[in-house]
Structures are given as C-alpha cells and as structure tokens.
C-alpha positions in Angstrom: 70.1 48.2 -16.3 72.7 46.9 -14.0 73.6 43.5 -13.9 76.8 41.4 -12.8 78.1 39.2 -15.4 79.7 36.3 -14.2 81.8 34.5 -16.2 80.1 35.3 -19.5 77.1 33.3 -18.1 73.5 32.8 -19.8 71.0 35.4 -19.5 68.7 33.5 -17.3 71.6 33.1 -14.5 72.5 36.8 -14.8 72.0 38.7 -11.2 71.0 42.4 -11.1 72.4 44.1 -8.1 69.9 45.4 -5.3 69.4 49.1 -4.5 70.4 50.0 -1.1 68.4 50.3 1.2 65.2 49.2 -1.1 62.6 46.7 0.1 63.8 43.1 -1.4 61.5 39.6 -1.6 64.3 37.4 0.0 62.1 34.0 -0.2 58.9 32.7 -0.9 56.7 30.0 0.5 53.1 28.4 0.0 50.9 25.4 1.5 47.5 24.2 1.1 44.9 21.6 2.5 45.4 18.2 2.1 41.4 18.2 0.0 42.5 19.0 -3.7 39.5 18.9 -5.9 39.4 18.6 -10.0 36.7 21.4 -10.7 34.9 18.9 -13.3 33.9 17.0 -9.8 33.1 20.2 -7.9 29.1 20.4 -9.0 28.5 17.2 -7.8 30.2 17.3 -4.7 28.6 20.7 -3.8 24.8 19.8 -4.9 25.4 16.3 -3.1 26.9 18.2 0.2 24.3 20.8 0.8 21.3 18.5 -0.6 20.2 20.9 -3.3 17.4 19.8 -5.3 16.8 22.4 -7.9 18.2 21.5 -11.3 18.3 25.2 -12.8 21.2 25.9 -9.6 23.4 22.9 -10.9 22.9 23.9 -14.1 23.9 27.5 -13.3 26.8 26.3 -11.5 27.9 24.0 -14.2 27.9 26.9 -16.6 30.1 29.0 -13.8 32.5 26.2 -13.1 33.5 26.5 -17.0 33.8 30.0 -17.3 35.7 30.8 -14.2 38.7 28.7 -16.2 39.7 26.9 -12.7 40.8 23.8 -12.9 41.6 22.8 -9.3 41.5 24.0 -5.5 42.1 23.1 -2.7 39.6 23.4 0.5 39.3 22.7 4.0 36.2 21.3 3.6 35.8 17.9 3.6 33.4 15.1 4.2 34.4 14.5 7.7 34.0 18.1 8.4 30.5 17.9 7.4 30.0 14.8 9.4 30.6 16.5 12.6 28.9 19.9 11.2 25.5 19.0 9.3 24.5 22.1 9.8 26.8 24.1 8.1 24.7 22.8 4.9 21.5 23.5 6.4 19.6 26.8 5.0 19.6 29.4 8.2 21.2 27.7 10.9 23.6 29.9 13.1 27.1 28.7 12.8 29.0 31.4 13.1 30.6 29.7 16.2 30.9 25.8 14.4 32.7 28.1 11.2 35.5 29.6 13.5 36.1 26.3 15.5 37.2 25.2 12.1 38.7 28.3 10.4 40.7 29.5 13.2 42.9 26.6 13.8 42.8 25.6 10.1 44.2 29.0 9.0 47.0 29.4 11.2 48.1 25.0 10.4 48.2 26.0 6.6 50.2 29.4 7.9 52.4 27.9 9.5 53.1 25.4 6.8 53.8 28.3 3.9 55.8 30.2 6.6 58.2 26.8 7.2 58.6 26.6 3.5 59.6 30.2 3.4 62.2 30.4 6.1 63.4 26.8 4.8 64.2 28.7 1.4 65.7 31.4 3.1 68.1 30.0 4.6 68.4 31.5 7.5 67.4 30.7 11.4 63.6 32.1 12.2 65.2 33.7 15.3 66.4 36.3 12.9 63.1 37.4 11.9 62.4 40.5 13.7 58.6 41.4 12.4 55.9 39.9 11.3 52.4 40.7 9.1 49.7 38.3 9.2 47.1 38.5 6.8 43.6 37.1 6.6 39.9 37.6 6.2 39.2 34.1 7.3 39.8 34.1 11.1 38.3 35.9 14.1 39.5 35.9 17.9 41.7 37.7 20.4 44.7 37.3 20.5 45.1 36.6 16.7 46.7 34.1 14.3 50.0 36.5 14.4 50.4 35.4 17.9 49.5 31.8 17.6 51.9 31.5 14.2 54.8 33.3 15.9 54.7 31.0 19.1 54.2 27.9 16.6 57.3 29.1 14.6 59.5 29.7 17.5 60.1 33.7 16.8 61.3 35.9 19.8 59.0 37.1 21.8 59.6 40.6 21.0 58.9 40.1 17.4 56.9 42.9 16.6 53.5 41.9 15.3 51.1 43.5 12.6 47.6 41.7 11.9 45.6 42.8 8.6 42.3 41.3 8.8 39.7 41.4 6.1 41.1 43.2 3.7 40.2 40.8 1.0 41.7 39.8 -2.4 43.9 43.1 -2.2 45.4 42.1 1.7 48.3 40.1 0.3 49.8 43.2 -1.7 48.6 45.6 1.3 51.3 43.5 2.8 53.8 44.2 0.6 53.3 47.9 0.6 53.1 47.6 4.9 56.6 45.1 5.0 58.2 47.7 2.5 57.7 50.5 5.2 59.0 48.3 8.0 61.9 46.8 6.0 63.0 50.2 4.7 62.3 52.4 7.9 64.0 49.6 10.0 67.5 48.6 8.7 68.7 45.2 9.4 65.3 44.0 9.7 63.7 40.9 8.2 59.9 40.7 8.2 57.7 37.3 7.6 55.1 38.4 6.1 52.2 35.0 5.8 48.5 35.4 4.6 46.2 32.5 4.8 42.6 31.9 3.7 39.6 29.4 3.6 36.2 29.3 2.3 34.5 27.9 5.4 33.1 31.1 6.7 31.3 31.6 3.5 30.3 27.9 2.6 26.0 27.1 2.4 24.0 25.8 0.5 22.7 27.5 -2.7 19.6 30.4 -3.0 18.3 32.3 -5.8 18.3 34.9 -3.4 22.0 34.8 -2.9 23.5 34.5 -6.9 26.9 35.1 -6.1 27.1 32.0 -3.7 27.3 29.9 -6.8 30.0 32.4 -7.9 32.0 31.5 -4.9 31.3 28.4 -5.1 32.9 28.0 -8.4 35.6 30.6 -8.1 37.2 30.5 -4.6 39.8 28.1 -2.8 41.7 27.7 0.5 46.2 28.1 1.3 48.7 30.0 2.7 51.7 31.6 1.3 54.6 33.8 2.6 57.2 35.9 2.2 60.2 37.4 4.1 61.4 40.9 3.2 64.0 42.9 3.7 66.8 45.6 2.6 70.5 45.1 1.8 70.7 41.3 1.5 73.5 39.5 3.2 76.0 38.4 0.2 76.3 34.9 0.0 73.4 33.8 2.6 70.2 35.3 1.2 68.8 35.7 -3.0 66.8 38.5 -3.4 64.5 37.8 -6.6 62.3 41.1 -6.8 62.4 44.6 -5.4 59.7 46.6 -4.2 60.5 50.2 -5.8 57.0 51.9 -4.9 53.8 51.2 -3.6 50.5 53.0 -4.3 47.1 52.1 -2.7 43.8 53.8 -3.8 40.3 53.7 -3.2 37.8 54.6 -5.9 34.9 57.3 -4.3 31.6 55.4 -4.0 32.0 51.9 -5.0 31.6 50.6 -1.3 28.5 48.5 -2.2 30.1 47.2 -5.5 31.9 44.4 -3.2 30.1 44.2 0.1 30.4 41.5 2.6 28.7 41.1 6.1 29.3 38.7 8.7 26.2 37.3 10.1 25.3 34.2 12.5 25.4 32.0 9.2 29.2 32.8 8.4 30.0 35.8 5.5 27.5 36.8 3.2 29.2 38.4 -0.2 27.7 40.6 -2.6 29.5 41.3 -5.9 28.3 43.9 -8.2 28.0 43.3 -12.0 30.1 46.6 -12.8 33.3 45.4 -10.7 35.1 44.5 -14.2 33.9 48.1 -15.6 34.9 50.1 -12.8 38.6 48.4 -12.8 38.6 49.3 -16.6 37.6 52.6 -16.4 40.4 53.7 -13.7 43.3 51.3 -13.7 45.0 52.9 -16.8 45.6 55.7 -14.9 46.7 53.9 -11.8 49.2 52.3 -13.8 50.9 55.4 -15.4 51.0 56.7 -12.0 53.1 53.8 -10.8 55.2 53.6 -13.6 56.4 57.3 -13.9 58.1 56.6 -11.0 60.6 54.9 -13.4 60.3 56.7 -16.2 58.4 53.7 -17.9 55.5 54.3 -20.4 55.1 51.3 -22.5 53.1 48.5 -20.7 54.3 45.8 -22.9 57.8 46.3 -22.1 57.1 45.3 -18.3 56.2 42.2 -16.7 52.7 42.1 -14.8 51.8 40.2 -11.5 48.2 40.5 -11.3 45.6 39.0 -8.9 43.4 37.2 -10.8 40.3 37.7 -9.5 38.4 36.3 -12.1 38.7 35.9 -15.8 36.8 39.0 -16.8 39.1 41.1 -14.5 42.0 39.9 -16.3 40.6 39.6 -19.8 39.3 43.4 -19.2 42.7 44.7 -17.9 44.1 43.2 -21.2 42.3 44.8 -23.5 42.2 48.1 -21.8 46.2 48.4 -21.5 46.6 46.8 -25.0 48.9 44.1 -23.0 50.1 41.5 -25.5 49.2 37.8 -25.5 51.2 36.2 -22.6 51.3 39.1 -20.1 49.3 37.6 -17.8 49.9 34.3 -18.4 51.4 33.7 -14.7 47.9 35.6 -13.3 46.3 33.0 -15.4 47.8 29.7 -14.6 47.4 31.0 -10.9 43.7 30.9 -11.0 43.8 27.9 -13.1 45.9 26.0 -10.8 44.3 27.6 -7.5 41.2 29.2 -7.8 40.8 32.9 -6.3 42.8 32.2 -3.1 41.9 36.2 -1.7 44.9 37.5 0.1 47.6 34.8 -1.3 46.9 35.0 -4.7 49.0 37.4 -5.8 52.2 35.5 -4.1 51.2 32.1 -6.1 51.4 34.5 -9.2 54.8 36.1 -7.8 56.5 32.2 -7.8 55.4 31.6 -11.4 56.7 35.2 -12.2 60.0 34.5 -10.9 60.4 31.0 -12.5 59.3 32.8 -16.0 61.7 35.5 -15.3 64.4 32.8 -15.0 63.5 31.0 -18.1 64.6 34.3 -20.0 61.9 36.7 -19.7 64.5 39.7 -19.3 61.5 42.8 -18.3 63.5 44.5 -15.6 60.4 46.2 -14.5 57.0 45.0 -13.5 53.8 45.8 -11.9 51.8 44.0 -8.9 48.1 44.7 -9.0 45.1 43.4 -6.2 41.9 44.6 -6.2 39.2 44.6 -3.6 36.5 45.8 -1.3 36.5 49.5 -1.4 36.7 49.2 -4.4 40.6 49.6 -3.1 43.5 49.3 -5.6 47.0 48.3 -4.3 50.0 48.6 -6.7 53.4 47.7 -6.4 56.5 48.8 -8.8 58.6 45.7 -8.8 62.0 45.4 -10.2 63.5 42.1 -11.3 66.8 40.7 -9.5 
C-alpha cells in the first residue's frame, strides 16, 4: 500500500499516490430541484394530486413508503406544474409532449448546477474540460442535453461530447467506465461526466393494473450529479480521491423482461419483476470476484462498498449473500434514505458519502462500485481510495 506520510499526519489525512495513467475522480458535485418531500407527507400529496378515491391503493402506498427506508426526496413535480398541466394526473391522457416540455429543460438545469459545483471543487477553468459525457433517461430531443449543457457551461466548442440515454439505474456506472476509457486513451484529457434524472416522464395516477407505479411513487426521486475524471493529476492543482482501477459490464441472458420500460403517449411505463433481487443474488458473487481478481483480492470485508441502492431488498440480499459486515453498505443506505433511488445519479451520492467515510478513518484501500439496471445489466468498477 503506497502512501505519502506528511510529517506523521493522522491516518485520515494521508494521501496515497495515484497510479500513472490510471483514471482518477478529481471532483464531485450534485444538485436537486427546489421541492423537498419528506416521506411521511408523500402519500397524502400523491393521493390528493391524482384524485385517487381507492382506499386500498392509499393503504398499499403507505406500506410501500415505510418499506423503502426513504426519508426525503427531491422532485421537479410541484403544484405549479399540475396547475398548468392538469392532464398529467388524468388517466389515459396523451401527455408525452407536455412531459418533455417540463423534463427537457429541468434535467439540463439540474445538470448545470451539479456541473458548476463539481468544477468549483475541481478548481480549474471549465475551458480545460476536453470531453463531456451526459447521462439521462429523462429527456428526449435532438440536439440532446449534452450540447445545451456544454453551451451553458461555456465549454470550448471543440469539446468531445458523448450522450448515454435510457440506461436506467446503471447509467452512472456506465458513464464512469466510458470516462475511464477516454481518460486513459487520451493523455491530459479532463472528462466532465454529468447525470440528471426526473420522474416527470413516469408520473401518473395509480391504477391496480399497474402495481409498479406505486413502487415508483414510493421510491424514486429527482436530481443530478457530476464528476471530473482524468489521469496523472496535476500536483498542487488537483485533488484526486478515487482511482478507477478496472471496469466490467455484464448482462444476464434471458432477463430482458425483468426490468421493462416502454415509452408511450402517456410517458414511460415501467414493469419490475419480483425476481429481480433473486437474480442479482444468484449472480453477484461471481461478478464481484471477477473484479476483485484484478487486484488479487479475496475478502469482501476488507473492502469498501459503493452500491447503487435500487431498493432495500437488493441491498439486503447483497449483504446476506456476500456475508458483509454490518455497516459495509451504510453509504448506500444513507443515500437511499436521503434522496431515494435517483436512477443513474445515485451511485455518485453513494461515492460522495464514501469519500467522507474514508476520510474519517475507514482505511480500506480497495473497494467496489456496483450498479444494476435493465438487461439485467451489471456494471462494476474496482476502486482504489486515494
């Protein structure tokens, strides 16, 4: 384990040297819409806004809100939007145009704020960014949000742009893998990776024929995140805190219908198979060991864990299957509690909490970032704490 001893500084202040030509995370930022919803107020608001009269649906949503472990979430949806677009709460209304009128600018606004926060922490001018990766499952247009974001941030007009659309919950980890490849193959490059999501496309009144709508209402939130990735950090100007050592994507054959999303005139309809946690449980150990083997690691409990919190059931299954010590998934549980499942963004909220945890004296050098989504697709990154 290489580290720089700075006059016998306390452990939490020691810095490990980054590996030459390996991608590192240089800064991180996040942003949210203005409306914050405590979970205890969600049911009454949702039932009121959708004019639902079915008592059984309300009772089911109340149970779901308790089991998700979510305490607070942010949302673009608000009274002003429903006053302007009352058809969003009307069953069967063709509202895709209206939803995109709201979602397209909203996700770029959040992405802009998250990127500004990230660039401020980075400490270098935005014009030093050479590439931008934009991830979202919440907007549809040409040109995409990547161009609008680059323009609003004042990036150079020859910045190289990549859009990653409709990947769902693993999109942030995919963005990290793509940023790693770009950084390590383009010496001196600095990649801004931004994710931004809103639930506007999926908001609709409850219907017993669509039970997953209630799960979405109880679990998902809105927000944005941004990181800057690059190799060979500039001493005195950049402060890397995580190294992206190795990345793997894998899909499980025959599981395309376990997580199913369909774009319709009414927005996005999602279906989630009850066997999703079991599918992850059956395959996660082999996937993790594939990543760990790159650093000759064998003990799950000697690592830190940054896992996308798709829901408490997935975290519980992973913890049980890998026999993780209590607290190993605390950063994932905290992100779920504070923000809900914010799709592609959530892995970055977990990583930010993990950065603070490692600073306080966790001490683990190696860890795993994991995310799961439609496919079923696994994204994994072997991380090294700096």
